[in-house]
C-alpha positions in Angstrom: 122.9 301.4 111.1 120.4 299.8 109.2 121.6 297.8 106.0 119.0 298.5 103.1 119.3 294.6 101.0 117.4 293.8 98.2 113.8 292.3 99.1 113.0 288.7 98.0 111.8 289.3 94.7 109.2 286.3 94.3 109.6 282.7 92.7 112.0 282.1 89.9 113.5 286.1 90.5 117.2 286.2 91.8 118.5 288.9 90.6 117.8 292.6 89.8 119.6 295.9 89.0 119.7 298.8 90.2 117.3 301.5 88.3 118.1 304.5 89.9 118.9 306.2 93.6 116.2 308.5 95.0 118.1 309.6 97.1 121.8 311.0 97.5 124.8 310.2 100.1 123.9 312.4 103.4 119.9 313.2 102.9 117.3 312.7 105.2 115.0 309.7 104.9 111.9 308.7 106.3 110.5 305.8 107.1 108.8 303.7 104.1 110.2 306.7 101.8 111.0 304.7 98.7 114.7 304.5 98.2 115.7 303.1 95.2 114.4 301.4 92.0 114.8 298.0 90.9 114.2 296.6 87.5 113.6 293.3 87.4 113.0 290.4 84.4 109.3 291.3 85.0 108.6 294.3 86.6 109.9 297.3 88.7 109.8 297.9 92.6 111.1 300.7 94.9 112.7 299.6 97.8 111.2 301.6 100.9 113.3 303.1 103.6 112.8 300.3 106.8 113.7 303.3 109.0 114.3 306.9 109.3 117.7 308.8 109.4 120.3 310.0 107.2 121.5 307.6 103.9 125.2 306.9 104.3 127.3 305.3 102.0 125.4 303.4 98.6 127.0 300.6 97.9 125.6 299.5 94.7 125.3 301.8 92.1 122.4 302.8 89.3 122.9 300.0 86.5 124.7 297.7 88.5 122.9 294.0 88.6 122.7 292.3 92.7 121.1 289.5 93.9 118.6 288.9 96.3 119.6 290.0 99.9 122.6 292.1 98.6 123.7 294.8 100.7 122.2 298.1 98.8 123.6 300.6 101.3 123.2 301.7 104.9 121.0 304.6 107.1 122.4 305.9 109.8 120.4 306.4 112.6 119.3 310.2 113.1 120.6 313.0 111.0 123.8 313.8 113.2 124.8 310.2 112.1 126.0 310.8 108.8 128.4 313.9 109.5 131.5 312.5 112.0 133.7 315.1 112.6 136.4 314.8 110.2 139.2 314.6 112.9 137.9 311.8 114.4 137.6 309.9 110.7 141.4 311.2 110.2 142.9 309.7 113.4 140.3 306.8 112.9 142.0 306.3 109.6 145.6 307.1 110.8 145.2 304.3 114.0 143.9 301.5 111.0 147.1 302.3 109.2 149.7 302.2 112.1 147.8 299.0 112.7 148.4 297.7 109.6 152.0 298.3 109.7 152.8 296.7 112.7 150.6 293.6 112.4 152.9 290.7 111.2 151.9 289.9 107.6 149.5 286.8 107.6 150.7 283.6 106.0 150.3 282.7 102.3 147.9 280.0 102.0 148.9 276.8 102.0 147.6 275.3 98.9 147.0 272.1 98.2 148.6 269.5 96.4 148.0 269.6 92.3 146.0 266.2 92.5 144.6 266.3 95.5 141.1 265.0 95.7 137.8 267.3 96.2 135.5 266.1 99.2 132.1 265.0 97.3 130.4 267.8 99.5 132.8 270.4 97.8 132.0 268.7 94.1 128.0 269.1 94.8 128.6 272.5 95.7 130.9 273.5 93.2 128.5 271.8 90.4 125.3 273.1 91.5 127.2 276.8 91.9 129.1 277.1 89.3 132.3 278.5 91.0 134.8 276.7 90.0 136.6 275.3 94.1 140.1 275.5 92.5 139.3 279.4 93.2 138.3 279.4 96.8 140.7 279.4 99.2 141.0 276.4 101.5 141.1 276.3 105.5 141.4 272.5 105.7 144.4 270.3 106.0 147.4 271.2 103.6 144.4 274.0 102.0 142.2 271.8 101.0 139.1 273.7 100.2 136.3 272.2 102.8 132.2 272.4 102.5 132.5 275.8 104.9 134.6 277.3 102.5 132.6 276.8 99.2 129.5 278.0 101.5 131.3 281.0 102.0 132.4 281.7 98.6 128.7 281.1 97.2 127.3 283.6 100.1 130.3 286.0 98.9 129.3 285.8 95.5 125.7 286.3 95.7 125.9 289.8 98.0 128.1 291.0 95.4 127.0 293.0 92.6 127.1 290.0 89.3 127.0 291.2 86.0 124.4 291.6 83.1 123.8 288.2 81.6 123.7 289.9 77.9 122.2 287.5 75.6 123.9 286.1 72.9 122.4 288.3 70.0 123.0 291.7 72.4 127.0 290.0 72.6 127.4 289.4 68.9 130.7 291.4 67.8 128.9 293.3 64.7 131.5 295.0 61.9 131.7 298.7 62.2 129.7 301.2 60.5 130.9 303.5 57.9 131.4 306.9 59.2 128.2 308.6 57.7 126.1 305.7 59.1 127.6 305.5 62.7 127.4 309.1 63.2 123.3 308.7 62.6 123.2 305.1 65.1 122.4 305.3 68.5 123.2 302.8 70.9 120.7 302.0 74.0 122.0 299.4 76.6 119.0 296.8 76.6 117.0 297.1 79.5 116.8 293.9 82.1 113.2 293.3 81.0 113.9 293.2 77.6 117.1 291.0 77.9 115.4 288.8 79.7 112.7 288.2 77.0 115.3 287.5 74.5 117.1 284.8 76.7 113.2 282.7 77.2 112.6 283.6 73.6 115.5 281.9 72.6 115.5 279.0 75.4 112.0 278.2 74.2 113.1 277.4 70.6 116.3 275.7 71.7 114.4 273.3 74.4 110.9 272.9 73.0 109.9 270.9 69.9 107.6 274.1 68.9 105.4 274.1 65.9 101.8 276.0 64.8 98.9 275.1 63.3 96.1 277.3 62.0 92.4 278.1 61.5 89.5 280.6 60.9 86.6 281.4 63.0 83.5 283.1 61.8 82.6 286.1 64.3 79.3 286.6 63.4 77.7 285.4 66.3 80.4 286.7 69.1 80.0 290.5 67.5 76.1 290.1 67.8 76.1 289.0 71.1 78.9 291.8 72.0 76.6 294.6 69.5 73.5 293.6 71.7 74.5 293.7 74.9 77.8 295.8 75.3 75.8 298.8 77.1 74.0 297.0 79.1 77.1 295.1 80.1 78.9 298.1 80.9 76.2 299.8 83.0 76.0 296.4 85.5 80.1 295.7 85.5 81.7 299.0 84.7 83.8 297.3 82.1 83.7 297.3 78.7 82.7 294.3 77.4 85.5 292.8 74.1 86.5 289.7 72.8 89.1 288.3 75.6 86.5 287.1 77.9 84.6 285.3 75.5 88.2 283.7 73.5 89.1 282.8 77.4 86.0 281.1 78.5 86.6 279.2 75.1 89.8 277.8 75.6 89.1 276.8 79.2 86.3 274.4 77.6 89.0 273.3 75.1 91.4 273.0 77.7 89.2 270.7 79.7 88.6 268.3 76.8 92.6 268.1 75.8 94.1 268.2 78.8 97.6 268.1 76.9 97.5 271.4 75.9 97.3 272.3 79.7 100.2 270.0 80.8 104.0 271.2 80.7 107.2 268.8 80.9 109.3 268.6 84.6 111.9 266.3 83.6 110.7 262.8 82.6 107.2 263.4 84.0 104.2 264.9 82.5 102.2 267.5 85.2 98.7 267.8 84.1 96.9 271.0 85.7 93.4 270.5 86.8 93.3 274.1 86.7 93.1 277.0 84.6 95.4 279.9 84.7 95.2 281.8 81.4 98.4 284.2 80.5 97.3 287.1 78.6 99.8 289.0 76.7 100.0 292.9 77.0 102.6 295.1 75.5 103.8 297.8 77.0 106.3 300.9 75.7 109.3 298.2 78.3 108.3 295.1 76.7 105.8 292.4 76.6 104.7 291.0 79.9 101.9 287.9 80.2 100.0 288.7 83.6 97.8 286.0 84.8 94.0 285.2 85.2 93.1 282.8 87.8 90.8 279.9 87.8 89.4 280.9 84.5 87.0 278.0 84.6 85.3 279.6 88.2 85.1 283.1 86.5 82.3 284.7 84.8 83.2 286.9 81.1 82.3 289.7 83.6 85.1 288.6 85.7 87.2 287.7 83.3 87.0 291.2 81.3 87.2 292.8 84.2 90.5 291.3 85.6 92.0 291.7 81.9 91.1 295.4 82.0 92.9 296.2 85.3 95.9 294.0 84.2 96.4 295.8 81.6 96.2 299.1 83.1 98.4 298.4 85.6 101.0 296.6 82.6 101.5 300.2 81.2 101.8 301.6 84.3 104.3 299.7 85.8 102.2 298.5 88.8 101.7 295.3 88.5 103.0 292.7 91.1 105.8 289.6 90.4 102.8 286.8 91.8 100.7 288.1 89.1 102.8 287.0 86.4 103.2 283.6 87.5 101.9 280.3 87.3 100.1 280.6 84.2 99.0 277.6 82.3 98.2 278.6 79.1 98.7 281.7 77.2 96.6 284.3 74.7 98.2 286.7 72.6 95.9 289.4 70.3 98.1 290.7 67.7 95.1 291.6 66.1 94.6 295.0 68.1 98.1 296.0 66.5 96.7 295.0 62.8 98.4 291.8 62.8 96.2 289.1 60.1 98.6 285.8 60.7 101.4 285.1 63.0 103.2 282.0 64.7 103.4 283.1 68.4 106.2 281.7 70.5 105.6 279.0 73.4 105.6 280.8 76.8 107.7 278.4 78.9 107.1 276.3 81.1 103.7 275.8 79.2 102.9 274.0 75.9 100.7 275.9 73.8 99.4 279.5 73.0 96.7 281.0 71.5 97.6 283.3 68.8 94.5 286.1 67.7 94.6 288.5 65.0 92.8 291.1 63.2 88.7 290.6 62.3 88.3 291.1 58.8 85.7 290.5 56.5 86.4 288.1 53.8 83.6 286.1 51.1 82.7 282.7 52.4 80.8 279.9 51.5 77.9 279.7 53.4 75.1 277.0 53.0 76.0 276.9 48.8 76.4 280.7 48.7 79.0 282.8 49.0 78.8 285.7 52.0 80.8 288.3 53.6 81.3 287.3 57.0 83.8 288.8 59.8 86.6 286.4 59.7 89.7 285.8 61.8 92.6 283.5 61.6 93.5 281.6 65.0 96.9 280.0 65.6 97.7 277.0 68.2 101.9 277.2 68.7 102.0 274.2 71.0 105.3 272.4 72.1 105.3 268.7 70.3 107.0 266.5 72.8 103.8 267.2 74.8 100.6 267.5 72.2 100.7 265.4 69.2 98.8 267.0 66.3 95.8 265.2 66.5 95.3 266.9 70.4 96.2 270.3 68.9 93.9 269.9 65.8 91.0 268.8 67.8 91.8 272.0 70.3 91.7 274.3 68.0 88.8 273.3 66.5 87.0 273.6 70.4 87.8 276.7 70.1 86.4 277.9 67.5 83.2 275.8 67.9 82.7 277.5 71.4 83.3 280.8 69.4 80.8 280.6 66.3 78.2 279.3 68.5 78.1 281.3 72.3 75.8 279.5 74.0 78.1 276.5 74.2 80.1 278.4 76.5 77.0 279.5 78.7 76.0 275.6 78.4 79.5 274.2 79.1 79.5 272.2 75.9 
């Protein structure tokens, strides 16, 4: 018999929800055949069969939430292993019942004195795990809880299915709708991804001192450059030339000039990152995900464009890997593709800055004392004021604007 357990899901991912089982108990399975779909707060993954045989008991049912390492089910070796003779099973049950009735009842565990102090190690484990030591059966002298008892309780809690933690917004009690309205309502359980998005966004608002500064950029030169070379670019690199490559390189230039925007808080320390992993927000049917393009300072615009196109395609197909959405130092989100003219993007914790792009709209602008029609885009930088001062935020946004209005700066590293 081989156990099926929740695999390690990646950094910061500690639990998953059972999406669906592809097999039923008693069905034959082959090695590496997908058995069950797990939905985490980042991606959906399939757990393959570690061995060939017959799927035995399914421990974790559809919709249950399980921790890393939790038991999902079992595979019995060989197809015959699943079908045991009924008589043998009945005999085993009868023998177990007889043994249970014959065995003396175990003595009730001795309760510790009400004022018995907890050992320091027990108090520490209780605080770290959130498990109340008073609910743990003690095996020490006078029924006191030992460190071993706490560790066993923590392990048991980790391996057992745990209830989904609903975000506050989802558990608020609402007044019942009138009968006519209720009949036209549809109640749908939030996906694990949507629950996590809700929780993380609210955590950001509760934690960071977030505010937004705005500017606008004249997209004339970038659009000319794109129109001039887009066909040649696509023939050579096999990828379309969009605006994200230019924006990513402009952001990297700004981050080099203003390191605080590429920093984050860790306790009482500030971590300044001398690398540039840029997250690019991608909207999918399941919710917003942010794959990360790493080391953008060492990548060409072509390499960045190809990475973003690949991530976008796989994000919509649910094929992103967990490590492809971790480690970002700054995020870019483009609401312009949906028609947004202006917005205030929310931070992608624990990052300290996020740049919002918007739709390009022709507007009358004063250029050299004359009114000209120019393709303009509003830019919004949301930032954590605990890390970034207003002067630094505005200067960063101006750097991005300057690089986009004069793309030669990106080539010359100015």
